[in-house]
Backbone and ligand atoms as CSV (ligand in chain L), in Angstrom:
chain,resi,resn,atom,element,x,y,z
A,1,MET,N,N,120.740,111.945,101.751
A,1,MET,CA,C,120.146,110.815,102.464
A,1,MET,C,C,118.704,110.615,101.962
A,2,PRO,N,N,118.263,109.348,101.720
A,2,PRO,CA,C,116.884,109.164,101.236
A,2,PRO,C,C,115.879,109.544,102.320
A,3,ASN,N,N,114.689,109.993,101.880
A,3,ASN,CA,C,113.650,110.340,102.844
A,3,ASN,C,C,113.166,109.074,103.543
A,4,PRO,N,N,112.894,109.154,104.863
A,4,PRO,CA,C,112.313,107.974,105.531
A,4,PRO,C,C,110.898,107.755,105.023
A,5,PRO,N,N,110.387,106.490,105.056
A,5,PRO,CA,C,109.020,106.258,104.589
A,5,PRO,C,C,108.028,107.072,105.407
A,6,VAL,N,N,106.963,107.521,104.739
A,6,VAL,CA,C,105.904,108.265,105.433
A,6,VAL,C,C,105.241,107.303,106.408
A,7,PRO,N,N,105.053,107.699,107.690
A,7,PRO,CA,C,104.426,106.755,108.626
A,7,PRO,C,C,102.995,106.427,108.207
A,8,PRO,N,N,102.572,105.148,108.351
A,8,PRO,CA,C,101.215,104.787,107.931
A,8,PRO,C,C,100.156,105.553,108.710
A,9,THR,N,N,99.111,105.941,108.022
A,9,THR,CA,C,97.972,106.592,108.675
A,9,THR,C,C,96.982,105.507,109.066
A,10,GLY,N,N,95.785,105.906,109.451
A,10,GLY,CA,C,94.751,104.933,109.768
A,10,GLY,C,C,94.134,104.316,108.535
A,11,VAL,N,N,94.543,104.779,107.340
A,11,VAL,CA,C,93.924,104.282,106.103
A,11,VAL,C,C,94.593,102.966,105.715
A,12,SER,N,N,93.768,101.932,105.552
A,12,SER,CA,C,94.356,100.634,105.223
A,12,SER,C,C,93.749,100.051,103.951
A,13,VAL,N,N,94.538,99.193,103.331
A,13,VAL,CA,C,94.096,98.479,102.128
A,13,VAL,C,C,94.262,96.983,102.376
A,14,LEU,N,N,93.423,96.201,101.716
A,14,LEU,CA,C,93.483,94.746,101.837
A,14,LEU,C,C,94.292,94.186,100.674
A,15,VAL,N,N,95.287,93.350,100.975
A,15,VAL,CA,C,96.022,92.610,99.944
A,15,VAL,C,C,95.617,91.149,100.116
A,16,LEU,N,N,94.889,90.627,99.140
A,16,LEU,CA,C,94.272,89.313,99.285
A,16,LEU,C,C,94.839,88.340,98.251
A,17,ASN,N,N,95.348,87.222,98.734
A,17,ASN,CA,C,95.922,86.199,97.862
A,17,ASN,C,C,95.117,84.914,97.930
A,18,GLY,N,N,94.908,84.308,96.771
A,18,GLY,CA,C,94.079,83.122,96.666
A,18,GLY,C,C,94.848,81.814,96.775
A,19,PRO,N,N,94.208,80.727,96.329
A,19,PRO,CA,C,94.697,79.377,96.599
A,19,PRO,C,C,96.081,79.078,96.037
A,20,ASN,N,N,96.832,78.356,96.848
A,20,ASN,CA,C,98.160,77.821,96.539
A,20,ASN,C,C,99.271,78.855,96.593
A,21,LEU,N,N,98.925,80.128,96.734
A,21,LEU,CA,C,99.981,81.156,96.777
A,21,LEU,C,C,100.805,81.068,98.060
A,22,ASN,N,N,100.301,80.327,99.065
A,22,ASN,CA,C,101.115,80.054,100.258
A,22,ASN,C,C,102.332,79.195,99.929
A,23,LEU,N,N,102.333,78.570,98.735
A,23,LEU,CA,C,103.465,77.715,98.337
A,23,LEU,C,C,104.556,78.491,97.593
A,24,LEU,N,N,104.352,79.781,97.410
A,24,LEU,CA,C,105.323,80.580,96.651
A,24,LEU,C,C,106.724,80.441,97.235
A,25,GLY,N,N,107.684,80.300,96.330
A,25,GLY,CA,C,109.071,80.181,96.748
A,25,GLY,C,C,109.456,78.764,97.126
A,26,LEU,N,N,108.450,77.913,97.340
A,26,LEU,CA,C,108.725,76.539,97.779
A,26,LEU,C,C,108.592,75.550,96.634
A,27,ARG,N,N,107.736,75.874,95.634
A,27,ARG,CA,C,107.488,75.009,94.476
A,27,ARG,C,C,107.439,75.873,93.217
A,28,GLU,N,N,107.733,75.281,92.061
A,28,GLU,CA,C,107.615,75.914,90.744
A,28,GLU,C,C,108.235,77.328,90.659
A,29,PRO,N,N,109.491,77.513,91.136
A,29,PRO,CA,C,110.094,78.851,91.050
A,29,PRO,C,C,110.287,79.315,89.604
A,30,GLU,N,N,110.356,78.351,88.661
A,30,GLU,CA,C,110.531,78.717,87.241
A,30,GLU,C,C,109.285,79.418,86.693
A,31,VAL,N,N,108.130,79.165,87.287
A,31,VAL,CA,C,106.884,79.814,86.841
A,31,VAL,C,C,106.590,81.058,87.685
A,32,TYR,N,N,106.689,80.922,89.016
A,32,TYR,CA,C,106.199,81.984,89.905
A,32,TYR,C,C,107.305,82.758,90.625
A,33,GLY,N,N,108.576,82.395,90.372
A,33,GLY,CA,C,109.679,83.128,90.993
A,33,GLY,C,C,110.072,82.552,92.342
A,34,LYS,N,N,111.118,83.157,92.923
A,34,LYS,CA,C,111.708,82.623,94.156
A,34,LYS,C,C,111.163,83.293,95.407
A,35,ASP,N,N,110.399,84.375,95.213
A,35,ASP,CA,C,109.906,85.100,96.388
A,35,ASP,C,C,108.876,84.277,97.145
A,36,THR,N,N,108.943,84.366,98.463
A,36,THR,CA,C,107.925,83.708,99.285
A,36,THR,C,C,106.742,84.667,99.473
A,37,LEU,N,N,105.620,84.108,99.922
A,37,LEU,CA,C,104.461,84.971,100.190
A,37,LEU,C,C,104.781,85.940,101.332
A,38,ALA,N,N,105.547,85.475,102.318
A,38,ALA,CA,C,105.933,86.371,103.436
A,38,ALA,C,C,106.727,87.562,102.899
A,39,GLY,N,N,107.608,87.294,101.926
A,39,GLY,CA,C,108.399,88.383,101.327
A,39,GLY,C,C,107.513,89.350,100.553
A,40,ILE,N,N,106.535,88.806,99.837
A,40,ILE,CA,C,105.617,89.659,99.065
A,40,ILE,C,C,104.749,90.490,100.016
A,41,ASP,N,N,104.318,89.884,101.110
A,41,ASP,CA,C,103.521,90.628,102.105
A,41,ASP,C,C,104.334,91.807,102.644
A,42,GLU,N,N,105.614,91.544,102.933
A,42,GLU,CA,C,106.480,92.602,103.469
A,42,GLU,C,C,106.655,93.719,102.434
A,43,LEU,N,N,106.823,93.316,101.154
A,43,LEU,CA,C,106.928,94.300,100.063
A,43,LEU,C,C,105.666,95.166,100.005
A,44,CYS,N,N,104.509,94.529,100.157
A,44,CYS,CA,C,103.244,95.279,100.118
A,44,CYS,C,C,103.143,96.236,101.294
A,45,ARG,N,N,103.551,95.769,102.482
A,45,ARG,CA,C,103.465,96.635,103.672
A,45,ARG,C,C,104.405,97.834,103.543
A,46,SER,N,N,105.635,97.596,103.042
A,46,SER,CA,C,106.584,98.717,102.948
A,46,SER,C,C,106.164,99.678,101.836
A,47,THR,N,N,105.610,99.137,100.735
A,47,THR,CA,C,105.139,100.011,99.651
A,47,THR,C,C,103.958,100.845,100.141
A,48,ALA,N,N,103.047,100.190,100.854
A,48,ALA,CA,C,101.889,100.919,101.388
A,48,ALA,C,C,102.359,102.014,102.347
A,49,ALA,N,N,103.303,101.671,103.228
A,49,ALA,CA,C,103.792,102.650,104.217
A,49,ALA,C,C,104.407,103.867,103.529
A,50,ALA,N,N,105.091,103.632,102.410
A,50,ALA,CA,C,105.702,104.746,101.661
A,50,ALA,C,C,104.643,105.707,101.123
A,51,HIS,N,N,103.393,105.216,101.038
A,51,HIS,CA,C,102.283,106.065,100.566
A,51,HIS,C,C,101.346,106.443,101.722
A,52,GLY,N,N,101.815,106.211,102.939
A,52,GLY,CA,C,101.019,106.597,104.105
A,52,GLY,C,C,99.858,105.666,104.372
A,53,LEU,N,N,99.933,104.436,103.845
A,53,LEU,CA,C,98.846,103.470,104.012
A,53,LEU,C,C,99.319,102.265,104.824
A,54,ARG,N,N,98.365,101.519,105.337
A,54,ARG,CA,C,98.664,100.249,106.008
A,54,ARG,C,C,98.126,99.130,105.125
A,55,ALA,N,N,98.919,98.092,104.898
A,55,ALA,CA,C,98.437,96.947,104.109
A,55,ALA,C,C,98.131,95.783,105.043
A,56,ASP,N,N,96.913,95.271,104.947
A,56,ASP,CA,C,96.505,94.085,105.694
A,56,ASP,C,C,96.572,92.918,104.707
A,57,CYS,N,N,97.545,92.021,104.884
A,57,CYS,CA,C,97.809,90.962,103.889
A,57,CYS,C,C,97.206,89.640,104.351
A,58,ARG,N,N,96.369,89.049,103.509
A,58,ARG,CA,C,95.711,87.776,103.851
A,58,ARG,C,C,95.845,86.799,102.689
A,59,GLN,N,N,95.797,85.528,103.003
A,59,GLN,CA,C,95.787,84.478,101.975
A,59,GLN,C,C,94.838,83.393,102.421
A,60,SER,N,N,94.080,82.840,101.455
A,60,SER,CA,C,93.264,81.669,101.776
A,60,SER,C,C,93.181,80.747,100.565
A,61,ASN,N,N,93.044,79.463,100.876
A,61,ASN,CA,C,92.842,78.464,99.823
A,61,ASN,C,C,91.353,78.197,99.584
A,62,HIS,N,N,90.483,78.952,100.280
A,62,HIS,CA,C,89.047,78.653,100.260
A,62,HIS,C,C,88.239,79.817,99.687
A,63,GLU,N,N,87.411,79.510,98.734
A,63,GLU,CA,C,86.636,80.540,98.022
A,63,GLU,C,C,85.777,81.373,98.982
A,64,GLY,N,N,85.043,80.692,99.888
A,64,GLY,CA,C,84.146,81.396,100.804
A,64,GLY,C,C,84.905,82.317,101.757
A,65,VAL,N,N,86.099,81.898,102.157
A,65,VAL,CA,C,86.920,82.736,103.055
A,65,VAL,C,C,87.354,84.003,102.310
A,66,LEU,N,N,87.674,83.858,101.033
A,66,LEU,CA,C,88.036,85.027,100.221
A,66,LEU,C,C,86.838,85.968,100.088
A,67,VAL,N,N,85.658,85.382,99.835
A,67,VAL,CA,C,84.432,86.190,99.711
A,67,VAL,C,C,84.176,86.946,101.025
A,68,ASP,N,N,84.321,86.257,102.178
A,68,ASP,CA,C,84.110,86.914,103.482
A,68,ASP,C,C,85.107,88.048,103.690
A,69,ALA,N,N,86.367,87.817,103.321
A,69,ALA,CA,C,87.405,88.863,103.493
A,69,ALA,C,C,87.061,90.085,102.639
A,70,ILE,N,N,86.539,89.855,101.439
A,70,ILE,CA,C,86.146,90.972,100.553
A,70,ILE,C,C,84.976,91.733,101.182
A,71,HIS,N,N,83.999,91.009,101.732
A,71,HIS,CA,C,82.862,91.676,102.390
A,71,HIS,C,C,83.339,92.531,103.564
A,72,GLU,N,N,84.257,91.969,104.367
A,72,GLU,CA,C,84.771,92.707,105.540
A,72,GLU,C,C,85.517,93.968,105.116
A,73,ALA,N,N,86.119,93.920,103.929
A,73,ALA,CA,C,86.893,95.083,103.442
A,73,ALA,C,C,86.001,96.301,103.255
A,74,ARG,N,N,84.707,96.077,103.051
A,74,ARG,CA,C,83.772,97.183,102.795
A,74,ARG,C,C,83.821,98.214,103.928
A,75,THR,N,N,83.950,97.730,105.163
A,75,THR,CA,C,83.990,98.676,106.295
A,75,THR,C,C,85.401,98.856,106.850
A,76,ALA,N,N,86.289,97.882,106.608
A,76,ALA,CA,C,87.614,97.926,107.253
A,76,ALA,C,C,88.693,98.570,106.387
A,77,HIS,N,N,88.487,98.590,105.062
A,77,HIS,CA,C,89.568,99.021,104.164
A,77,HIS,C,C,89.060,99.993,103.101
A,78,ARG,N,N,90.030,100.675,102.477
A,78,ARG,CA,C,89.661,101.672,101.459
A,78,ARG,C,C,89.851,101.153,100.032
A,79,GLY,N,N,90.516,100.011,99.867
A,79,GLY,CA,C,90.730,99.449,98.538
A,79,GLY,C,C,91.312,98.053,98.647
A,80,ILE,N,N,91.332,97.364,97.501
A,80,ILE,CA,C,91.756,95.954,97.502
A,80,ILE,C,C,92.759,95.695,96.382
A,81,VAL,N,N,93.876,95.042,96.743
A,81,VAL,CA,C,94.765,94.409,95.764
A,81,VAL,C,C,94.494,92.918,95.879
A,82,ILE,N,N,94.183,92.278,94.766
A,82,ILE,CA,C,93.848,90.852,94.838
A,82,ILE,C,C,94.553,90.052,93.758
A,83,ASN,N,N,95.169,88.932,94.182
A,83,ASN,CA,C,95.582,87.893,93.246
A,83,ASN,C,C,94.660,86.704,93.527
A,84,PRO,N,N,93.601,86.558,92.729
A,84,PRO,CA,C,92.634,85.490,93.009
A,84,PRO,C,C,93.163,84.102,92.637
A,85,ALA,N,N,94.377,84.052,92.055
A,85,ALA,CA,C,95.017,82.787,91.654
A,85,ALA,C,C,94.055,81.965,90.794
A,86,GLY,N,N,93.907,80.664,91.067
A,86,GLY,CA,C,93.059,79.813,90.220
A,86,GLY,C,C,91.611,80.272,90.161
A,87,TYR,N,N,91.136,80.939,91.231
A,87,TYR,CA,C,89.742,81.414,91.240
A,87,TYR,C,C,89.497,82.551,90.242
A,88,SER,N,N,90.572,83.166,89.745
A,88,SER,CA,C,90.408,84.198,88.702
A,88,SER,C,C,89.588,83.647,87.546
A,89,HIS,N,N,89.880,82.381,87.226
A,89,HIS,CA,C,89.365,81.783,85.995
A,89,HIS,C,C,88.045,81.041,86.202
A,90,THR,N,N,87.620,80.919,87.463
A,90,THR,CA,C,86.426,80.096,87.738
A,90,THR,C,C,85.372,80.772,88.601
A,91,SER,N,N,85.757,81.777,89.393
A,91,SER,CA,C,84.854,82.185,90.485
A,91,SER,C,C,83.987,83.401,90.168
A,92,VAL,N,N,82.710,83.117,89.922
A,92,VAL,CA,C,81.721,84.198,89.805
A,92,VAL,C,C,81.477,84.787,91.204
A,93,ALA,N,N,81.628,83.959,92.252
A,93,ALA,CA,C,81.391,84.433,93.624
A,93,ALA,C,C,82.414,85.505,94.032
A,94,VAL,N,N,83.669,85.295,93.719
A,94,VAL,CA,C,84.697,86.299,94.044
A,94,VAL,C,C,84.452,87.566,93.224
A,95,ARG,N,N,84.105,87.387,91.966
A,95,ARG,CA,C,83.793,88.534,91.102
A,95,ARG,C,C,82.612,89.339,91.660
A,96,ASP,N,N,81.535,88.635,92.043
A,96,ASP,CA,C,80.342,89.311,92.557
A,96,ASP,C,C,80.646,90.038,93.863
A,97,ALA,N,N,81.459,89.424,94.735
A,97,ALA,CA,C,81.810,90.058,96.019
A,97,ALA,C,C,82.571,91.356,95.766
A,98,LEU,N,N,83.525,91.331,94.837
A,98,LEU,CA,C,84.303,92.538,94.527
A,98,LEU,C,C,83.400,93.632,93.957
A,99,ALA,N,N,82.463,93.238,93.101
A,99,ALA,CA,C,81.539,94.226,92.524
A,99,ALA,C,C,80.656,94.817,93.624
A,100,ALA,N,N,80.247,93.980,94.582
A,100,ALA,CA,C,79.296,94.417,95.613
A,100,ALA,C,C,79.911,95.428,96.578
A,101,VAL,N,N,81.205,95.308,96.894
A,101,VAL,CA,C,81.773,96.174,97.939
A,101,VAL,C,C,82.104,97.574,97.432
A,102,GLU,N,N,82.139,97.755,96.119
A,102,GLU,CA,C,82.330,99.089,95.529
A,102,GLU,C,C,83.570,99.804,96.054
A,103,LEU,N,N,84.678,99.072,96.176
A,103,LEU,CA,C,85.970,99.675,96.520
A,103,LEU,C,C,86.861,99.633,95.286
A,104,PRO,N,N,87.859,100.520,95.194
A,104,PRO,CA,C,88.813,100.362,94.098
A,104,PRO,C,C,89.552,99.023,94.210
A,105,VAL,N,N,89.680,98.344,93.065
A,105,VAL,CA,C,90.288,97.004,93.037
A,105,VAL,C,C,91.408,96.972,91.995
A,106,VAL,N,N,92.579,96.494,92.412
A,106,VAL,CA,C,93.669,96.239,91.470
A,106,VAL,C,C,93.945,94.733,91.493
A,107,GLU,N,N,93.775,94.101,90.341
A,107,GLU,CA,C,94.038,92.653,90.198
A,107,GLU,C,C,95.500,92.476,89.798
A,108,VAL,N,N,96.157,91.513,90.429
A,108,VAL,CA,C,97.564,91.270,90.104
A,108,VAL,C,C,97.798,89.777,89.898
A,109,HIS,N,N,98.640,89.468,88.905
A,109,HIS,CA,C,99.108,88.096,88.687
A,109,HIS,C,C,100.615,88.127,88.545
A,110,LEU,N,N,101.277,87.161,89.163
A,110,LEU,CA,C,102.737,87.075,89.058
A,110,LEU,C,C,103.161,86.781,87.619
A,111,SER,N,N,102.492,85.823,87.008
A,111,SER,CA,C,102.846,85.398,85.656
A,111,SER,C,C,102.008,86.157,84.629
A,112,ASN,N,N,102.479,86.134,83.394
A,112,ASN,CA,C,101.687,86.714,82.301
A,112,ASN,C,C,100.676,85.659,81.864
A,113,ILE,N,N,99.457,85.794,82.382
A,113,ILE,CA,C,98.429,84.765,82.145
A,113,ILE,C,C,98.087,84.642,80.656
A,114,HIS,N,N,98.361,85.675,79.869
A,114,HIS,CA,C,98.029,85.647,78.433
A,114,HIS,C,C,99.061,84.873,77.618
A,115,ARG,N,N,100.202,84.584,78.231
A,115,ARG,CA,C,101.240,83.821,77.550
A,115,ARG,C,C,101.194,82.351,77.972
A,116,ARG,N,N,100.193,81.997,78.759
A,116,ARG,CA,C,100.101,80.637,79.298
A,116,ARG,C,C,98.923,79.888,78.657
A,117,GLU,N,N,98.452,78.824,79.287
A,117,GLU,CA,C,97.375,78.008,78.723
A,117,GLU,C,C,96.121,78.871,78.481
A,118,ALA,N,N,95.331,78.467,77.494
A,118,ALA,CA,C,94.147,79.244,77.102
A,118,ALA,C,C,93.178,79.436,78.277
A,119,PHE,N,N,93.065,78.421,79.163
A,119,PHE,CA,C,92.088,78.554,80.249
A,119,PHE,C,C,92.456,79.653,81.241
A,120,ARG,N,N,93.720,80.136,81.187
A,120,ARG,CA,C,94.126,81.229,82.086
A,120,ARG,C,C,93.920,82.604,81.448
A,121,HIS,N,N,93.539,82.647,80.188
A,121,HIS,CA,C,93.465,83.940,79.497
A,121,HIS,C,C,92.305,84.800,79.970
A,122,HIS,N,N,91.237,84.141,80.460
A,122,HIS,CA,C,90.088,84.919,80.937
A,122,HIS,C,C,90.049,84.929,82.459
A,123,SER,N,N,89.895,86.137,83.030
A,123,SER,CA,C,89.693,86.281,84.474
A,123,SER,C,C,88.328,86.920,84.700
A,124,HIS,N,N,87.479,86.265,85.504
A,124,HIS,CA,C,86.178,86.850,85.861
A,124,HIS,C,C,86.348,88.161,86.628
A,125,VAL,N,N,87.484,88.277,87.322
A,125,VAL,CA,C,87.721,89.445,88.181
A,125,VAL,C,C,88.055,90.702,87.367
A,126,SER,N,N,88.690,90.511,86.214
A,126,SER,CA,C,89.179,91.675,85.450
A,126,SER,C,C,88.065,92.669,85.108
A,127,ALA,N,N,86.861,92.159,84.858
A,127,ALA,CA,C,85.748,93.036,84.457
A,127,ALA,C,C,85.288,93.950,85.595
A,128,VAL,N,N,85.607,93.584,86.843
A,128,VAL,CA,C,85.201,94.435,87.972
A,128,VAL,C,C,86.405,95.116,88.632
A,129,ALA,N,N,87.603,94.878,88.086
A,129,ALA,CA,C,88.812,95.531,88.615
A,129,ALA,C,C,89.017,96.872,87.912
A,130,ASP,N,N,89.575,97.833,88.645
A,130,ASP,CA,C,89.937,99.109,88.010
A,130,ASP,C,C,91.156,98.921,87.134
A,131,SER,N,N,92.068,98.058,87.552
A,131,SER,CA,C,93.339,97.886,86.855
A,131,SER,C,C,93.799,96.440,87.006
A,132,VAL,N,N,94.573,95.984,86.026
A,132,VAL,CA,C,95.110,94.617,86.051
A,132,VAL,C,C,96.609,94.690,85.742
A,133,ILE,N,N,97.408,94.029,86.591
A,133,ILE,CA,C,98.859,93.972,86.371
A,133,ILE,C,C,99.237,92.501,86.313
A,134,CYS,N,N,99.891,92.074,85.233
A,134,CYS,CA,C,100.312,90.669,85.191
A,134,CYS,C,C,101.661,90.533,84.508
A,135,GLY,N,N,102.410,89.510,84.942
A,135,GLY,CA,C,103.682,89.198,84.302
A,135,GLY,C,C,104.862,89.959,84.869
A,136,ALA,N,N,104.670,90.719,85.922
A,136,ALA,CA,C,105.775,91.501,86.512
A,136,ALA,C,C,106.353,90.820,87.754
A,137,GLY,N,N,105.937,89.567,88.013
A,137,GLY,CA,C,106.442,88.853,89.190
A,137,GLY,C,C,106.047,89.567,90.478
A,138,ALA,N,N,106.882,89.393,91.510
A,138,ALA,CA,C,106.575,89.999,92.814
A,138,ALA,C,C,106.498,91.517,92.721
A,139,HIS,N,N,107.279,92.103,91.819
A,139,HIS,CA,C,107.249,93.562,91.649
A,139,HIS,C,C,105.842,94.052,91.287
A,140,GLY,N,N,105.055,93.191,90.652
A,140,GLY,CA,C,103.682,93.551,90.300
A,140,GLY,C,C,102.861,93.958,91.523
A,141,TYR,N,N,103.170,93.354,92.679
A,141,TYR,CA,C,102.443,93.724,93.910
A,141,TYR,C,C,102.801,95.151,94.338
A,142,ALA,N,N,104.094,95.508,94.205
A,142,ALA,CA,C,104.501,96.885,94.555
A,142,ALA,C,C,103.823,97.864,93.599
A,143,LEU,N,N,103.758,97.485,92.318
A,143,LEU,CA,C,103.072,98.339,91.336
A,143,LEU,C,C,101.590,98.458,91.694
A,144,ALA,N,N,100.991,97.348,92.085
A,144,ALA,CA,C,99.555,97.329,92.389
A,144,ALA,C,C,99.239,98.211,93.597
A,145,VAL,N,N,100.047,98.093,94.656
A,145,VAL,CA,C,99.807,98.906,95.864
A,145,VAL,C,C,100.032,100.384,95.538
A,146,THR,N,N,101.071,100.674,94.767
A,146,THR,CA,C,101.362,102.063,94.380
A,146,THR,C,C,100.207,102.634,93.566
A,147,HIS,N,N,99.688,101.836,92.642
A,147,HIS,CA,C,98.579,102.310,91.809
A,147,HIS,C,C,97.309,102.491,92.628
A,148,LEU,N,N,97.069,101.583,93.572
A,148,LEU,CA,C,95.894,101.732,94.442
A,148,LEU,C,C,96.005,103.031,95.251
A,149,ALA,N,N,97.212,103.332,95.745
A,149,ALA,CA,C,97.425,104.586,96.491
A,149,ALA,C,C,97.070,105.787,95.604
A,150,LYS,N,N,97.440,105.713,94.328
A,150,LYS,CA,C,97.134,106.808,93.394
A,150,LYS,C,C,95.620,106.939,93.192
A,151,LEU,N,N,94.941,105.809,93.030
A,151,LEU,CA,C,93.473,105.837,92.866
A,151,LEU,C,C,92.813,106.452,94.099
A,152,LEU,N,N,93.320,106.089,95.292
A,152,LEU,CA,C,92.735,106.617,96.532
A,152,LEU,C,C,92.982,108.114,96.646
A,153,GLU,N,N,94.170,108.542,96.231
A,153,GLU,CA,C,94.499,109.977,96.251
A,153,GLU,C,C,93.580,110.746,95.304
A,154,GLU,N,N,93.355,110.188,94.116
A,154,GLU,CA,C,92.493,110.843,93.116
A,154,GLU,C,C,91.039,110.945,93.580
A,155,ASN,N,N,90.595,109.930,94.367
A,155,ASN,CA,C,89.185,109.894,94.789
A,155,ASN,C,C,88.943,110.589,96.114
A,156,ARG,N,N,89.992,111.205,96.686
A,156,ARG,CA,C,89.861,111.801,98.018
A,156,ARG,C,C,88.907,112.999,98.035
L,1,CA2,O1,O,100.293,84.253,87.930
L,1,CA2,C1,C,99.559,84.291,88.921
L,1,CA2,O2,O,99.744,85.033,89.875
L,1,CA2,C2,C,98.373,83.316,89.018
L,1,CA2,O3,O,97.285,84.008,89.624
L,1,CA2,C3,C,98.831,82.177,89.888
L,1,CA2,C4,C,97.795,81.039,89.987
L,1,CA2,C5,C,97.312,80.622,88.602
L,1,CA2,O4,O,96.265,79.671,88.742
L,1,CA2,C6,C,96.828,81.792,87.782
L,1,CA2,O5,O,96.468,81.311,86.507
L,1,CA2,C7,C,97.917,82.839,87.641
L,1,CA2,C8,C,98.391,79.828,90.674
L,1,CA2,C9,C,98.975,80.082,92.012
L,1,CA2,C10,C,99.687,78.840,92.428
L,1,CA2,O6,O,100.832,79.202,93.157
L,1,CA2,C11,C,101.790,78.271,93.310
L,1,CA2,C12,C,102.967,78.708,93.864
L,1,CA2,C13,C,103.987,77.839,94.039
L,1,CA2,C14,C,103.840,76.515,93.677
L,1,CA2,C15,C,102.662,76.066,93.122
L,1,CA2,C16,C,101.620,76.955,92.942
């Protein structure tokens, strides 16, 4: 019989999704897959629970709201998984917020941004992220949460 998931401890991580990701599963499934954001959130929570962590999953279409969520993570969470979506390629503010909070950061993209238009090849966030996962679809989030758990274990 498989082992039951380890019950979550008080240690939590922030899973933060940027603009338009609320449309996942509803539009452009050929690019971003059929999974909904609710399904990805559930995947993150169950993956986190398997590592004894709690995942707090948030999404916003607004740059300032993302910046505020990153600031709040400084005291509320031990690490961040972030898909900054379109802001990856434009936002110095999101990049600066991630650098300022000094938490481990794993950047994730559903699509392989390097196989797409040139303007998607550069992410401002990558330079302040510990790790970047792209092109693995929704599974990339499970990889990202698992890797964040490993980073937290190593830094304990
Ligand atoms: O591949 C990714 O995860 C991206 O971060 C997704 C962003 C894009 O701007 C990045 O270059 C790569 C776009 C998210 C938009 O999500 C949608 C989902 C369904 C329908 C339309 C947009």
